[in-house]
Backbone and ligand atoms as CSV (ligand in chain L), in Angstrom:
chain,resi,resn,atom,element,x,y,z
A,1,UNK,N,N,16.334,96.849,18.504
A,1,UNK,CA,C,16.854,95.484,18.353
A,1,UNK,C,C,15.850,94.627,17.595
A,2,UNK,N,N,16.345,93.921,16.595
A,2,UNK,CA,C,15.479,93.035,15.809
A,2,UNK,C,C,15.836,91.582,16.124
A,3,UNK,N,N,14.843,90.834,16.565
A,3,UNK,CA,C,15.054,89.449,16.960
A,3,UNK,C,C,14.138,88.553,16.137
A,4,UNK,N,N,14.720,87.528,15.560
A,4,UNK,CA,C,13.939,86.583,14.762
A,4,UNK,C,C,13.801,85.268,15.524
A,5,UNK,N,N,12.574,84.779,15.613
A,5,UNK,CA,C,12.336,83.470,16.201
A,5,UNK,C,C,12.152,82.466,15.073
A,6,UNK,N,N,13.003,81.464,15.072
A,6,UNK,CA,C,12.920,80.411,14.056
A,6,UNK,C,C,12.627,79.096,14.764
A,7,UNK,N,N,11.962,78.207,14.056
A,7,UNK,CA,C,11.680,76.903,14.639
A,7,UNK,C,C,10.511,76.271,13.926
A,8,UNK,N,N,10.388,74.971,14.071
A,8,UNK,CA,C,9.315,74.226,13.413
A,8,UNK,C,C,7.955,74.734,13.902
A,9,UNK,N,N,6.905,74.479,13.122
A,9,UNK,CA,C,5.565,74.772,13.644
A,9,UNK,C,C,5.376,74.024,14.966
A,10,UNK,N,N,4.789,74.702,15.920
A,10,UNK,CA,C,4.570,74.055,17.218
A,10,UNK,C,C,5.754,74.136,18.156
A,11,UNK,N,N,6.811,74.860,17.763
A,11,UNK,CA,C,8.009,74.895,18.611
A,11,UNK,C,C,7.921,75.956,19.704
A,12,UNK,N,N,6.873,76.777,19.668
A,12,UNK,CA,C,6.684,77.743,20.750
A,12,UNK,C,C,7.100,79.165,20.401
A,13,UNK,N,N,7.236,79.465,19.121
A,13,UNK,CA,C,7.651,80.807,18.709
A,13,UNK,C,C,6.648,81.861,19.187
A,14,UNK,N,N,5.381,81.550,19.047
A,14,UNK,CA,C,4.346,82.512,19.433
A,14,UNK,C,C,4.380,82.804,20.925
A,15,UNK,N,N,4.474,81.752,21.724
A,15,UNK,CA,C,4.479,81.888,23.189
A,15,UNK,C,C,5.704,82.665,23.655
A,16,UNK,N,N,6.867,82.249,23.197
A,16,UNK,CA,C,8.095,82.909,23.641
A,16,UNK,C,C,8.222,84.305,23.046
A,17,UNK,N,N,7.768,84.462,21.816
A,17,UNK,CA,C,7.847,85.763,21.164
A,17,UNK,C,C,7.032,86.798,21.916
A,18,UNK,N,N,5.875,86.387,22.404
A,18,UNK,CA,C,5.004,87.299,23.140
A,18,UNK,C,C,5.692,87.757,24.430
A,19,UNK,N,N,6.233,86.803,25.182
A,19,UNK,CA,C,6.912,87.137,26.436
A,19,UNK,C,C,8.109,88.052,26.174
A,20,UNK,N,N,8.864,87.710,25.154
A,20,UNK,CA,C,10.075,88.460,24.824
A,20,UNK,C,C,9.731,89.889,24.399
A,21,UNK,N,N,8.738,90.020,23.534
A,21,UNK,CA,C,8.354,91.347,23.039
A,21,UNK,C,C,7.844,92.207,24.192
A,22,UNK,N,N,7.065,91.602,25.099
A,22,UNK,CA,C,6.556,92.359,26.246
A,22,UNK,C,C,7.711,92.815,27.130
A,23,UNK,N,N,8.646,91.892,27.374
A,23,UNK,CA,C,9.753,92.238,28.274
A,23,UNK,C,C,10.611,93.359,27.701
A,24,UNK,N,N,10.861,93.309,26.401
A,24,UNK,CA,C,11.748,94.296,25.788
A,24,UNK,C,C,10.998,95.534,25.300
A,25,UNK,N,N,9.668,95.515,25.418
A,25,UNK,CA,C,8.881,96.650,24.944
A,25,UNK,C,C,8.933,96.795,23.437
A,26,UNK,N,N,9.026,95.681,22.758
A,26,UNK,CA,C,9.076,95.703,21.298
A,26,UNK,C,C,7.752,95.207,20.733
A,27,UNK,N,N,7.496,95.618,19.505
A,27,UNK,CA,C,6.353,95.117,18.769
A,27,UNK,C,C,6.664,93.689,18.313
A,28,UNK,N,N,5.677,92.789,18.398
A,28,UNK,CA,C,5.869,91.465,17.789
A,28,UNK,C,C,5.102,91.449,16.466
A,29,UNK,N,N,5.780,91.065,15.417
A,29,UNK,CA,C,5.122,90.965,14.109
A,29,UNK,C,C,4.979,89.484,13.780
A,30,UNK,N,N,3.742,89.031,13.639
A,30,UNK,CA,C,3.449,87.613,13.442
A,30,UNK,C,C,2.658,87.442,12.163
A,31,UNK,N,N,3.318,86.977,11.102
A,31,UNK,CA,C,2.613,86.868,9.818
A,31,UNK,C,C,1.434,85.895,9.904
A,32,UNK,N,N,1.579,84.814,10.675
A,32,UNK,CA,C,0.487,83.849,10.802
A,32,UNK,C,C,-0.769,84.507,11.369
A,33,UNK,N,N,-0.610,85.353,12.408
A,33,UNK,CA,C,-1.764,86.033,13.010
A,33,UNK,C,C,-2.380,87.027,12.035
A,34,UNK,N,N,-1.521,87.757,11.328
A,34,UNK,CA,C,-2.026,88.749,10.368
A,34,UNK,C,C,-2.840,88.035,9.289
A,35,UNK,N,N,-2.308,86.908,8.820
A,35,UNK,CA,C,-3.017,86.157,7.770
A,35,UNK,C,C,-4.310,85.560,8.310
A,36,UNK,N,N,-4.275,85.024,9.551
A,36,UNK,CA,C,-5.511,84.445,10.121
A,36,UNK,C,C,-6.582,85.519,10.295
A,37,UNK,N,N,-6.177,86.724,10.718
A,37,UNK,CA,C,-7.136,87.825,10.848
A,37,UNK,C,C,-7.733,88.174,9.483
A,38,UNK,N,N,-6.885,88.159,8.460
A,38,UNK,CA,C,-7.368,88.463,7.103
A,38,UNK,C,C,-8.352,87.402,6.626
A,39,UNK,N,N,-8.058,86.145,6.962
A,39,UNK,CA,C,-8.971,85.050,6.579
A,39,UNK,C,C,-10.312,85.237,7.289
A,40,UNK,N,N,-10.249,85.517,8.605
A,40,UNK,CA,C,-11.481,85.674,9.383
A,40,UNK,C,C,-12.320,86.833,8.847
A,41,UNK,N,N,-11.655,87.891,8.383
A,41,UNK,CA,C,-12.366,89.056,7.867
A,41,UNK,C,C,-12.711,88.946,6.401
A,42,UNK,N,N,-12.331,87.832,5.790
A,42,UNK,CA,C,-12.590,87.603,4.356
A,42,UNK,C,C,-12.140,88.787,3.499
A,43,UNK,N,N,-10.993,89.356,3.843
A,43,UNK,CA,C,-10.419,90.430,3.013
A,43,UNK,C,C,-9.799,89.783,1.767
A,44,UNK,N,N,-9.456,90.589,0.754
A,44,UNK,CA,C,-8.817,90.018,-0.450
A,44,UNK,C,C,-7.576,89.195,-0.071
A,45,UNK,N,N,-6.770,89.716,0.850
A,45,UNK,CA,C,-5.591,88.966,1.302
A,45,UNK,C,C,-6.001,87.626,1.906
A,46,UNK,N,N,-7.026,87.654,2.756
A,46,UNK,CA,C,-7.481,86.436,3.411
A,46,UNK,C,C,-8.022,85.412,2.423
A,47,UNK,N,N,-8.784,85.909,1.461
A,47,UNK,CA,C,-9.364,84.995,0.474
A,47,UNK,C,C,-8.265,84.311,-0.323
A,48,UNK,N,N,-7.201,85.049,-0.580
A,48,UNK,CA,C,-6.094,84.485,-1.339
A,48,UNK,C,C,-5.295,83.476,-0.489
A,49,UNK,N,N,-5.157,83.777,0.794
A,49,UNK,CA,C,-4.277,82.982,1.662
A,49,UNK,C,C,-4.926,81.696,2.166
A,50,UNK,N,N,-6.229,81.699,2.310
A,50,UNK,CA,C,-6.921,80.633,3.051
A,50,UNK,C,C,-6.590,79.222,2.574
A,51,UNK,N,N,-6.650,79.010,1.280
A,51,UNK,CA,C,-6.463,77.658,0.757
A,51,UNK,C,C,-5.064,77.123,1.107
A,52,UNK,N,N,-4.077,77.980,0.940
A,52,UNK,CA,C,-2.702,77.562,1.242
A,52,UNK,C,C,-2.571,77.217,2.716
A,53,UNK,N,N,-3.130,78.074,3.561
A,53,UNK,CA,C,-2.998,77.869,5.004
A,53,UNK,C,C,-3.689,76.579,5.443
A,54,UNK,N,N,-4.907,76.370,4.952
A,54,UNK,CA,C,-5.635,75.163,5.352
A,54,UNK,C,C,-4.883,73.899,4.944
A,55,UNK,N,N,-4.178,73.966,3.816
A,55,UNK,CA,C,-3.407,72.805,3.352
A,55,UNK,C,C,-2.065,72.675,4.062
A,56,UNK,N,N,-1.695,73.688,4.839
A,56,UNK,CA,C,-0.393,73.640,5.517
A,56,UNK,C,C,0.745,74.088,4.616
A,57,UNK,N,N,0.389,74.714,3.491
A,57,UNK,CA,C,1.425,75.210,2.574
A,57,UNK,C,C,1.730,76.670,2.878
A,58,UNK,N,N,2.866,77.141,2.389
A,58,UNK,CA,C,3.168,78.553,2.561
A,58,UNK,C,C,2.299,79.376,1.633
A,59,UNK,N,N,1.870,80.526,2.128
A,59,UNK,CA,C,1.230,81.504,1.275
A,59,UNK,C,C,2.331,82.028,0.347
A,60,UNK,N,N,2.066,82.128,-0.959
A,60,UNK,CA,C,3.146,82.470,-1.895
A,60,UNK,C,C,3.833,83.797,-1.575
A,61,UNK,N,N,5.112,83.852,-1.903
A,61,UNK,CA,C,5.890,85.062,-1.667
A,61,UNK,C,C,5.306,86.277,-2.381
A,62,UNK,N,N,4.662,86.057,-3.533
A,62,UNK,CA,C,4.047,87.180,-4.246
A,62,UNK,C,C,3.080,87.926,-3.331
A,63,UNK,N,N,2.455,87.206,-2.402
A,63,UNK,CA,C,1.513,87.822,-1.467
A,63,UNK,C,C,2.235,88.289,-0.211
A,64,UNK,N,N,3.116,87.444,0.312
A,64,UNK,CA,C,3.694,87.697,1.637
A,64,UNK,C,C,4.770,88.788,1.609
A,65,UNK,N,N,5.484,88.921,0.503
A,65,UNK,CA,C,6.560,89.924,0.469
A,65,UNK,C,C,6.007,91.337,0.676
A,66,UNK,N,N,4.873,91.634,0.059
A,66,UNK,CA,C,4.331,92.990,0.238
A,66,UNK,C,C,3.784,93.173,1.652
A,67,UNK,N,N,3.265,92.088,2.222
A,67,UNK,CA,C,2.785,92.143,3.603
A,67,UNK,C,C,3.951,92.465,4.556
A,68,UNK,N,N,5.070,91.797,4.362
A,68,UNK,CA,C,6.242,92.024,5.205
A,68,UNK,C,C,6.749,93.464,5.044
A,69,UNK,N,N,6.783,93.923,3.808
A,69,UNK,CA,C,7.240,95.289,3.534
A,69,UNK,C,C,6.403,96.289,4.312
A,70,UNK,N,N,5.089,96.075,4.251
A,70,UNK,CA,C,4.152,96.962,4.927
A,70,UNK,C,C,4.372,96.961,6.443
A,71,UNK,N,N,4.553,95.766,7.010
A,71,UNK,CA,C,4.721,95.660,8.468
A,71,UNK,C,C,6.005,96.336,8.931
A,72,UNK,N,N,7.086,96.118,8.193
A,72,UNK,CA,C,8.369,96.699,8.603
A,72,UNK,C,C,8.385,98.214,8.436
A,73,UNK,N,N,7.490,98.728,7.584
A,73,UNK,CA,C,7.451,100.175,7.344
A,73,UNK,C,C,6.664,100.913,8.431
A,74,UNK,N,N,5.953,100.171,9.286
A,74,UNK,CA,C,5.121,100.832,10.297
A,74,UNK,C,C,5.984,101.556,11.337
A,75,UNK,N,N,5.482,102.684,11.861
A,75,UNK,CA,C,6.260,103.460,12.835
A,75,UNK,C,C,6.718,102.613,14.024
A,76,UNK,N,N,5.843,101.704,14.490
A,76,UNK,CA,C,6.187,100.933,15.691
A,76,UNK,C,C,7.260,99.870,15.426
A,77,UNK,N,N,7.634,99.683,14.167
A,77,UNK,CA,C,8.678,98.693,13.852
A,77,UNK,C,C,9.993,99.365,13.445
A,78,UNK,N,N,10.096,100.658,13.670
A,78,UNK,CA,C,11.293,101.364,13.186
A,78,UNK,C,C,12.525,101.092,14.043
A,79,UNK,N,N,12.325,100.944,15.342
A,79,UNK,CA,C,13.493,100.801,16.215
A,79,UNK,C,C,13.799,99.362,16.587
A,80,UNK,N,N,12.894,98.473,16.268
A,80,UNK,CA,C,13.124,97.070,16.590
A,80,UNK,C,C,11.821,96.314,16.565
A,81,UNK,N,N,11.922,94.994,16.583
A,81,UNK,CA,C,10.721,94.154,16.594
A,81,UNK,C,C,11.132,92.709,16.826
A,82,UNK,N,N,10.166,91.948,17.284
A,82,UNK,CA,C,10.337,90.499,17.363
A,82,UNK,C,C,9.601,89.913,16.163
A,83,UNK,N,N,10.318,89.214,15.312
A,83,UNK,CA,C,9.731,88.643,14.097
A,83,UNK,C,C,9.362,87.187,14.352
A,84,UNK,N,N,8.081,86.888,14.222
A,84,UNK,CA,C,7.574,85.544,14.524
A,84,UNK,C,C,6.861,85.024,13.276
A,85,UNK,N,N,7.420,83.993,12.652
A,85,UNK,CA,C,6.752,83.401,11.489
A,85,UNK,C,C,7.261,83.924,10.153
A,86,UNK,N,N,8.184,84.804,10.181
A,86,UNK,CA,C,8.864,85.264,8.967
A,86,UNK,C,C,10.213,85.838,9.357
A,87,UNK,N,N,11.181,85.883,8.465
A,87,UNK,CA,C,11.177,85.291,7.135
A,87,UNK,C,C,11.141,83.775,7.183
A,88,UNK,N,N,10.514,83.202,6.177
A,88,UNK,CA,C,10.291,81.766,6.121
A,88,UNK,C,C,10.792,81.180,4.810
A,89,UNK,N,N,11.176,82.039,3.888
A,89,UNK,CA,C,11.741,81.588,2.606
A,89,UNK,C,C,12.974,82.447,2.331
A,90,UNK,N,N,13.788,82.000,1.365
A,90,UNK,CA,C,14.994,82.757,1.006
A,90,UNK,C,C,14.619,84.167,0.538
A,91,UNK,N,N,13.551,84.274,-0.255
A,91,UNK,CA,C,13.161,85.597,-0.768
A,91,UNK,C,C,12.707,86.508,0.373
A,92,UNK,N,N,12.011,85.944,1.357
A,92,UNK,CA,C,11.582,86.753,2.501
A,92,UNK,C,C,12.786,87.203,3.318
A,93,UNK,N,N,13.768,86.299,3.492
A,93,UNK,CA,C,14.971,86.647,4.252
A,93,UNK,C,C,15.720,87.779,3.557
A,94,UNK,N,N,15.789,87.688,2.223
A,94,UNK,CA,C,16.464,88.726,1.450
A,94,UNK,C,C,15.772,90.076,1.642
A,95,UNK,N,N,14.452,90.056,1.620
A,95,UNK,CA,C,13.693,91.305,1.779
A,95,UNK,C,C,13.936,91.911,3.165
A,96,UNK,N,N,13.904,91.082,4.199
A,96,UNK,CA,C,14.125,91.588,5.557
A,96,UNK,C,C,15.545,92.142,5.675
A,97,UNK,N,N,16.522,91.379,5.190
A,97,UNK,CA,C,17.921,91.826,5.243
A,97,UNK,C,C,18.070,93.181,4.553
A,98,UNK,N,N,17.487,93.271,3.345
A,98,UNK,CA,C,17.653,94.492,2.541
A,98,UNK,C,C,16.948,95.678,3.191
A,99,UNK,N,N,15.717,95.437,3.684
A,99,UNK,CA,C,14.961,96.538,4.289
A,99,UNK,C,C,15.685,97.088,5.513
A,100,UNK,N,N,16.176,96.199,6.358
A,100,UNK,CA,C,16.874,96.676,7.557
A,100,UNK,C,C,18.185,97.364,7.165
A,101,UNK,N,N,18.914,96.786,6.215
A,101,UNK,CA,C,20.206,97.366,5.803
A,101,UNK,C,C,20.008,98.780,5.261
A,102,UNK,N,N,18.934,98.982,4.504
A,102,UNK,CA,C,18.660,100.322,3.964
A,102,UNK,C,C,18.452,101.342,5.076
A,103,UNK,N,N,18.047,100.850,6.244
A,103,UNK,CA,C,17.812,101.755,7.387
A,103,UNK,C,C,18.999,101.768,8.339
A,104,UNK,N,N,20.087,101.135,7.928
A,104,UNK,CA,C,21.274,101.070,8.794
A,104,UNK,C,C,21.073,100.138,9.967
A,105,UNK,N,N,20.147,99.172,9.805
A,105,UNK,CA,C,19.858,98.232,10.879
A,105,UNK,C,C,20.158,96.818,10.415
A,106,UNK,N,N,20.029,95.864,11.335
A,106,UNK,CA,C,20.237,94.471,10.954
A,106,UNK,C,C,19.518,93.592,11.963
A,107,UNK,N,N,19.368,92.316,11.624
A,107,UNK,CA,C,18.872,91.354,12.602
A,107,UNK,C,C,19.970,91.175,13.642
A,108,UNK,N,N,19.615,91.321,14.910
A,108,UNK,CA,C,20.623,91.194,15.959
A,108,UNK,C,C,20.740,89.769,16.479
A,109,UNK,N,N,19.590,89.105,16.609
A,109,UNK,CA,C,19.606,87.744,17.134
A,109,UNK,C,C,18.634,86.869,16.350
A,110,UNK,N,N,19.053,85.654,16.071
A,110,UNK,CA,C,18.143,84.638,15.540
A,110,UNK,C,C,18.098,83.524,16.579
A,111,UNK,N,N,16.925,83.318,17.159
A,111,UNK,CA,C,16.769,82.283,18.186
A,111,UNK,C,C,16.102,81.075,17.545
A,112,UNK,N,N,16.801,79.964,17.577
A,112,UNK,CA,C,16.280,78.746,16.965
A,112,UNK,C,C,15.689,77.858,18.058
A,113,UNK,N,N,14.375,77.783,18.104
A,113,UNK,CA,C,13.706,76.960,19.120
A,113,UNK,C,C,13.740,75.511,18.661
A,114,UNK,N,N,14.455,74.717,19.445
A,114,UNK,CA,C,14.756,73.354,19.047
A,114,UNK,C,C,13.864,72.374,19.818
A,115,UNK,N,N,12.933,71.763,19.116
A,115,UNK,CA,C,11.989,70.820,19.733
A,115,UNK,C,C,11.888,69.595,18.820
A,116,UNK,N,N,12.007,68.395,19.376
A,116,UNK,CA,C,11.911,67.190,18.541
A,116,UNK,C,C,10.561,67.096,17.829
A,117,UNK,N,N,10.601,66.470,16.651
A,117,UNK,CA,C,9.397,66.432,15.826
A,117,UNK,C,C,8.208,65.754,16.526
A,118,UNK,N,N,8.465,64.677,17.281
A,118,UNK,CA,C,7.330,63.997,17.956
A,118,UNK,C,C,6.633,64.968,18.901
A,119,UNK,N,N,7.450,65.825,19.550
A,119,UNK,CA,C,6.883,66.761,20.523
A,119,UNK,C,C,6.080,67.868,19.826
A,120,UNK,N,N,6.559,68.402,18.703
A,120,UNK,CA,C,5.775,69.451,18.029
A,120,UNK,C,C,4.464,68.876,17.503
A,121,UNK,N,N,4.497,67.643,17.039
A,121,UNK,CA,C,3.253,67.015,16.566
A,121,UNK,C,C,2.278,66.875,17.728
A,122,UNK,N,N,2.805,66.421,18.882
A,122,UNK,CA,C,1.957,66.268,20.066
A,122,UNK,C,C,1.313,67.604,20.444
A,123,UNK,N,N,2.132,68.670,20.436
A,123,UNK,CA,C,1.615,69.988,20.814
A,123,UNK,C,C,0.542,70.468,19.846
A,124,UNK,N,N,0.772,70.259,18.555
A,124,UNK,CA,C,-0.215,70.748,17.575
A,124,UNK,C,C,-1.516,69.964,17.665
A,125,UNK,N,N,-1.410,68.671,17.956
A,125,UNK,CA,C,-2.629,67.876,18.101
A,125,UNK,C,C,-3.403,68.324,19.348
A,126,UNK,N,N,-2.675,68.640,20.419
A,126,UNK,CA,C,-3.329,69.120,21.644
A,126,UNK,C,C,-3.999,70.469,21.376
A,127,UNK,N,N,-3.317,71.324,20.610
A,127,UNK,CA,C,-3.867,72.638,20.293
A,127,UNK,C,C,-5.102,72.492,19.398
A,128,UNK,N,N,-5.067,71.498,18.514
A,128,UNK,CA,C,-6.208,71.261,17.626
A,128,UNK,C,C,-7.454,70.992,18.461
A,129,UNK,N,N,-7.275,70.172,19.500
A,129,UNK,CA,C,-8.415,69.817,20.346
A,129,UNK,C,C,-8.930,71.048,21.095
A,130,UNK,N,N,-8.014,71.948,21.472
A,130,UNK,CA,C,-8.356,73.129,22.268
A,130,UNK,C,C,-8.905,74.263,21.415
A,131,UNK,N,N,-8.181,74.589,20.316
A,131,UNK,CA,C,-8.484,75.829,19.584
A,131,UNK,C,C,-9.146,75.602,18.233
A,132,UNK,N,N,-9.035,74.392,17.725
A,132,UNK,CA,C,-9.664,74.110,16.433
A,132,UNK,C,C,-9.081,74.881,15.267
A,133,UNK,N,N,-7.773,75.152,15.301
A,133,UNK,CA,C,-7.148,75.844,14.165
A,133,UNK,C,C,-7.256,74.969,12.931
A,134,UNK,N,N,-7.637,75.572,11.797
A,134,UNK,CA,C,-7.989,74.755,10.632
A,134,UNK,C,C,-6.774,74.054,10.025
A,135,UNK,N,N,-5.550,74.457,10.417
A,135,UNK,CA,C,-4.374,73.770,9.863
A,135,UNK,C,C,-3.717,72.850,10.892
A,136,UNK,N,N,-4.376,72.588,11.993
A,136,UNK,CA,C,-3.861,71.620,12.967
A,136,UNK,C,C,-4.495,70.239,12.733
A,137,UNK,N,N,-4.685,69.873,11.488
A,137,UNK,CA,C,-5.177,68.536,11.141
A,137,UNK,C,C,-3.964,67.666,10.813
A,138,UNK,N,N,-4.095,66.336,10.946
A,138,UNK,CA,C,-2.932,65.469,10.690
A,138,UNK,C,C,-2.275,65.729,9.335
A,139,UNK,N,N,-3.059,65.868,8.272
A,139,UNK,CA,C,-2.478,66.084,6.942
A,139,UNK,C,C,-1.748,67.424,6.850
A,140,UNK,N,N,-2.402,68.476,7.355
A,140,UNK,CA,C,-1.792,69.811,7.265
A,140,UNK,C,C,-0.545,69.887,8.146
A,141,UNK,N,N,-0.575,69.235,9.293
A,141,UNK,CA,C,0.599,69.227,10.181
A,141,UNK,C,C,1.779,68.584,9.469
A,142,UNK,N,N,1.502,67.470,8.786
A,142,UNK,CA,C,2.560,66.765,8.063
A,142,UNK,C,C,3.159,67.676,6.985
A,143,UNK,N,N,2.285,68.339,6.246
A,143,UNK,CA,C,2.759,69.259,5.199
A,143,UNK,C,C,3.563,70.400,5.806
A,144,UNK,N,N,3.076,70.980,6.920
A,144,UNK,CA,C,3.790,72.114,7.535
A,144,UNK,C,C,5.187,71.715,7.954
A,145,UNK,N,N,5.320,70.493,8.498
A,145,UNK,CA,C,6.659,70.039,8.920
A,145,UNK,C,C,7.567,69.854,7.706
A,146,UNK,N,N,7.018,69.313,6.618
A,146,UNK,CA,C,7.825,69.123,5.399
A,146,UNK,C,C,8.242,70.469,4.816
A,147,UNK,N,N,7.297,71.402,4.781
A,147,UNK,CA,C,7.583,72.731,4.230
A,147,UNK,C,C,8.641,73.434,5.092
A,148,UNK,N,N,8.534,73.258,6.401
A,148,UNK,CA,C,9.539,73.863,7.287
A,148,UNK,C,C,10.930,73.332,6.951
A,149,UNK,N,N,11.032,72.007,6.827
A,149,UNK,CA,C,12.344,71.415,6.523
A,149,UNK,C,C,12.859,71.879,5.170
A,150,UNK,N,N,11.975,71.955,4.197
A,150,UNK,CA,C,12.414,72.267,2.834
A,150,UNK,C,C,12.718,73.752,2.645
A,151,UNK,N,N,11.810,74.624,3.101
A,151,UNK,CA,C,11.921,76.054,2.758
A,151,UNK,C,C,12.526,76.919,3.857
A,152,UNK,N,N,12.268,76.553,5.118
A,152,UNK,CA,C,12.650,77.465,6.197
A,152,UNK,C,C,13.935,77.039,6.904
A,153,UNK,N,N,14.120,75.737,7.130
A,153,UNK,CA,C,15.331,75.284,7.831
A,153,UNK,C,C,16.623,75.759,7.136
A,154,UNK,N,N,16.661,75.855,5.792
A,154,UNK,CA,C,17.889,76.370,5.161
A,154,UNK,C,C,18.272,77.790,5.594
A,155,UNK,N,N,17.307,78.545,6.120
A,155,UNK,CA,C,17.636,79.903,6.570
A,155,UNK,C,C,18.567,79.875,7.779
A,156,UNK,N,N,18.561,78.760,8.508
A,156,UNK,CA,C,19.448,78.662,9.679
A,156,UNK,C,C,20.899,78.852,9.224
A,157,UNK,N,N,21.271,78.151,8.144
A,157,UNK,CA,C,22.642,78.265,7.633
A,157,UNK,C,C,22.914,79.677,7.123
A,158,UNK,N,N,21.921,80.259,6.458
A,158,UNK,CA,C,22.054,81.624,5.929
A,158,UNK,C,C,22.418,82.608,7.059
A,159,UNK,N,N,21.707,82.508,8.180
A,159,UNK,CA,C,21.976,83.434,9.278
A,159,UNK,C,C,23.177,83.003,10.119
A,160,UNK,N,N,23.434,81.706,10.150
A,160,UNK,CA,C,24.566,81.210,10.955
A,160,UNK,C,C,25.889,81.752,10.406
A,161,UNK,N,N,25.940,81.982,9.094
A,161,UNK,CA,C,27.158,82.568,8.496
A,161,UNK,C,C,27.525,83.883,9.167
A,162,UNK,N,N,26.505,84.578,9.660
A,162,UNK,CA,C,26.752,85.873,10.307
A,162,UNK,C,C,27.007,85.729,11.795
A,163,UNK,N,N,26.933,84.490,12.274
A,163,UNK,CA,C,27.206,84.259,13.696
A,163,UNK,C,C,26.119,84.763,14.625
A,164,UNK,N,N,24.870,84.876,14.140
A,164,UNK,CA,C,23.822,85.441,14.999
A,164,UNK,C,C,22.800,84.402,15.443
A,165,UNK,N,N,23.022,83.130,15.094
A,165,UNK,CA,C,22.034,82.098,15.447
A,165,UNK,C,C,22.381,81.472,16.791
A,166,UNK,N,N,21.404,81.423,17.688
A,166,UNK,CA,C,21.578,80.728,18.960
A,166,UNK,C,C,20.483,79.684,19.101
A,167,UNK,N,N,20.896,78.470,19.403
A,167,UNK,CA,C,19.945,77.380,19.565
A,167,UNK,C,C,19.375,77.410,20.989
A,168,UNK,N,N,18.081,77.338,21.100
A,168,UNK,CA,C,17.421,77.345,22.413
A,168,UNK,C,C,16.685,76.019,22.581
A,169,UNK,N,N,17.059,75.217,23.576
A,169,UNK,CA,C,16.300,73.976,23.793
A,169,UNK,C,C,14.853,74.348,24.114
A,170,UNK,N,N,13.921,73.856,23.324
A,170,UNK,CA,C,12.539,74.309,23.440
A,170,UNK,C,C,11.621,73.358,24.171
A,171,UNK,N,N,12.183,72.470,25.005
A,171,UNK,CA,C,11.333,71.454,25.626
A,171,UNK,C,C,11.109,71.623,27.125
A,172,UNK,N,N,11.713,72.606,27.768
A,172,UNK,CA,C,11.468,72.806,29.214
A,172,UNK,C,C,10.116,73.461,29.441
A,173,UNK,N,N,9.959,74.068,30.617
A,173,UNK,CA,C,8.725,74.822,30.868
A,173,UNK,C,C,8.819,76.154,30.113
A,174,UNK,N,N,7.685,76.806,29.954
A,174,UNK,CA,C,7.658,78.109,29.285
A,174,UNK,C,C,8.613,79.074,29.989
A,175,UNK,N,N,8.604,79.038,31.334
A,175,UNK,CA,C,9.468,79.944,32.100
A,175,UNK,C,C,10.946,79.639,31.907
A,176,UNK,N,N,11.296,78.342,31.947
A,176,UNK,CA,C,12.705,77.953,31.745
A,176,UNK,C,C,13.217,78.479,30.415
A,177,UNK,N,N,12.404,78.309,29.388
A,177,UNK,CA,C,12.830,78.707,28.041
A,177,UNK,C,C,12.962,80.231,27.969
A,178,UNK,N,N,12.032,80.931,28.603
A,178,UNK,CA,C,12.095,82.396,28.611
A,178,UNK,C,C,13.362,82.885,29.310
A,179,UNK,N,N,13.724,82.216,30.401
A,179,UNK,CA,C,14.935,82.600,31.148
A,179,UNK,C,C,16.179,82.365,30.285
A,180,UNK,N,N,16.183,81.247,29.577
A,180,UNK,CA,C,17.310,80.934,28.697
A,180,UNK,C,C,17.435,81.988,27.586
A,181,UNK,N,N,16.312,82.407,27.045
A,181,UNK,CA,C,16.332,83.439,25.988
A,181,UNK,C,C,16.857,84.757,26.550
A,182,UNK,N,N,16.426,85.075,27.758
A,182,UNK,CA,C,16.886,86.303,28.412
A,182,UNK,C,C,18.405,86.266,28.598
A,183,UNK,N,N,18.900,85.075,28.968
A,183,UNK,CA,C,20.345,84.918,29.180
A,183,UNK,C,C,21.098,85.130,27.853
A,184,UNK,N,N,20.558,84.556,26.793
A,184,UNK,CA,C,21.225,84.663,25.491
A,184,UNK,C,C,21.265,86.104,24.999
A,185,UNK,N,N,20.135,86.783,25.142
A,185,UNK,CA,C,20.042,88.143,24.620
A,185,UNK,C,C,20.757,89.136,25.527
A,186,UNK,N,N,20.885,88.747,26.786
A,186,UNK,CA,C,21.582,89.603,27.734
A,186,UNK,C,C,20.717,90.690,28.336
A,187,UNK,N,N,19.410,90.586,28.101
A,187,UNK,CA,C,18.497,91.486,28.807
A,187,UNK,C,C,17.048,91.003,28.692
L,1,ADP,P1,P,3.016,77.503,12.402
L,1,ADP,O1,O,4.422,78.012,12.281
L,1,ADP,O2,O,2.700,76.932,13.737
L,1,ADP,O3,O,2.606,76.589,11.285
L,1,ADP,P2,P,2.003,80.168,11.718
L,1,ADP,O4,O,0.889,80.852,12.409
L,1,ADP,O5,O,3.345,80.802,11.743
L,1,ADP,O6,O,1.998,78.716,12.329
L,1,ADP,O7,O,1.618,79.956,10.176
L,1,ADP,C1,C,0.413,79.370,9.805
L,1,ADP,C2,C,0.286,79.388,8.284
L,1,ADP,O8,O,0.261,80.746,7.826
L,1,ADP,C3,C,1.452,78.758,7.513
L,1,ADP,O9,O,1.303,77.374,7.355
L,1,ADP,C4,C,1.355,79.508,6.185
L,1,ADP,O10,O,0.322,78.995,5.376
L,1,ADP,C5,C,0.960,80.904,6.602
L,1,ADP,N1,N,2.130,81.775,6.838
L,1,ADP,C6,C,2.475,82.374,8.007
L,1,ADP,N2,N,3.594,83.093,7.866
L,1,ADP,C7,C,3.976,82.958,6.576
L,1,ADP,C8,C,5.058,83.443,5.787
L,1,ADP,N3,N,5.991,84.228,6.331
L,1,ADP,N4,N,5.139,83.065,4.492
L,1,ADP,C9,C,4.218,82.280,3.942
L,1,ADP,N5,N,3.171,81.788,4.613
L,1,ADP,C10,C,3.047,82.111,5.914
């Protein structure tokens, strides 16, 4: 089963994705974590990605498409996965759709974590104080929200055409939201 978590930055995709992947015994693929690890290790990928990430911009598809291809080709992603942080652009969505279709698979569920903008800003500012993520600055947060609206929110309509999008209110407790996701997925 392939499940995509969609939602604004700070909407809780990482938190819920982790719980969901553990419960279902699926691999979680998180492009943000992969890119942050690359930045920390100063690999060629990291060196290329860092500037975009610090500014709150998307890392270009020229870089991310091959990363996604590589992740989906891994043995642990053959039977299913929880996708967190991608696809985030039309080209990424096309690649995921095509790769799964070639394997006779498809995205089964798209969970849209719905959290008001004031709340995601509050969460990211709180996280900035705790974790010091280099893109949790006021300017980068503003850019990330704009980029989400411009590049990623249109994917909701793309997947909704297939009837696989379910909106999840993302403002309760972590447990409440996890229970709601379990109810939607049916396991
Ligand atoms: P958030 O969604 O909270 O902003 P992520 O960890 O998903 O956090 O992403 C952090 C940054 O990593 C993004 O702002 C972007 O620069 C980069 N990134 C992550 N995933 C992708 C992707 N699929 N395509 C392009 N850039 C990405």
